[in-house]
C-alpha positions in Angstrom: 98.4 183.9 145.1 99.5 186.3 142.4 98.5 186.2 138.7 102.2 185.9 137.9 102.6 182.7 140.0 99.5 181.2 138.4 100.8 182.1 134.9 104.2 180.5 135.7 102.5 177.4 137.0 100.4 177.1 133.9 103.3 177.7 131.6 105.8 175.4 133.4 103.4 172.5 134.0 103.7 170.9 130.6 107.5 171.0 130.9 107.6 168.7 133.9 104.3 166.8 133.6 104.9 164.4 130.8 102.5 161.4 130.0 103.0 158.3 132.2 100.8 155.8 134.1 99.3 157.9 136.9 99.5 156.8 140.5 98.4 158.4 143.8 101.8 159.9 144.2 101.6 161.4 140.7 98.2 162.8 141.6 99.7 164.6 144.6 102.6 165.9 142.5 100.2 167.2 139.8 97.8 168.7 142.3 100.5 170.5 144.2 102.3 171.6 141.1 99.3 172.8 139.1 95.9 172.5 140.8 96.9 174.3 143.9 97.4 177.5 141.9 93.6 177.9 142.3 92.5 175.2 144.7 94.8 176.3 147.6 93.4 179.8 147.7 89.9 179.2 146.3 90.5 181.4 143.3 87.7 182.0 140.8 85.3 179.9 142.8 87.5 176.8 142.9 86.8 174.8 146.0 89.7 175.1 148.5 91.8 172.0 149.1 90.8 170.6 152.5 87.4 172.4 152.7 84.9 169.5 153.1 81.9 171.8 152.9 83.0 173.3 149.5 83.8 169.9 148.0 80.7 168.1 149.3 78.3 169.1 146.5 80.9 168.3 143.9 81.7 164.9 145.3 78.0 164.2 145.6 77.8 164.4 141.8 80.1 161.3 141.6 83.6 160.6 140.4 82.7 160.4 136.8 81.2 163.9 136.8 84.2 165.3 138.7 86.5 163.7 136.2 84.5 165.0 133.2 84.5 168.5 134.6 88.2 168.4 135.3 89.1 167.0 131.9 86.8 169.2 129.9 87.0 172.3 132.1 84.2 174.1 133.9 83.5 177.8 134.3 86.8 179.5 135.2 88.8 176.2 135.1 90.4 175.4 131.7 90.4 171.9 130.4 92.8 169.7 132.5 93.3 172.7 134.8 95.6 174.2 132.1 97.8 171.2 132.0 97.2 170.4 128.3 99.8 167.7 128.2 98.3 165.7 131.0 96.7 162.4 130.2 93.1 161.8 131.4 94.5 159.3 134.0 96.8 162.0 135.4 93.9 164.4 135.7 91.9 161.7 137.5 94.8 161.0 139.9 95.0 164.7 140.7 91.2 164.9 141.3 91.4 161.9 143.6 94.2 163.5 145.6 92.2 166.8 145.9 89.0 164.9 146.9 90.9 162.6 149.4 92.4 165.7 151.1 88.9 167.3 151.2 86.8 164.7 152.9 87.0 161.9 150.4 84.5 160.0 148.3 81.5 158.4 150.1 82.0 154.8 151.1 
């Protein structure tokens, strides 16, 4: 994925991701429209979507820690993945989508 495509995704995201009550479908839309810029290719150390091995240590930390890191940012990931206009619930829905597609939370 090119730097240009990432920049476009980060710039365009606030234009179409306005605050609303987040659902699983919204999580998918947000993840595919914003998070995949890094998580599809594994850029900058981001765990690749669908890679259970890469996600396992993160999931093992628990939902609350995943949510916190995603909302506040961590290492190369900016707060809310660069989607500054996202609500915390929208970020959580996107995280849940990414985790579900990468092995899921422990039962």
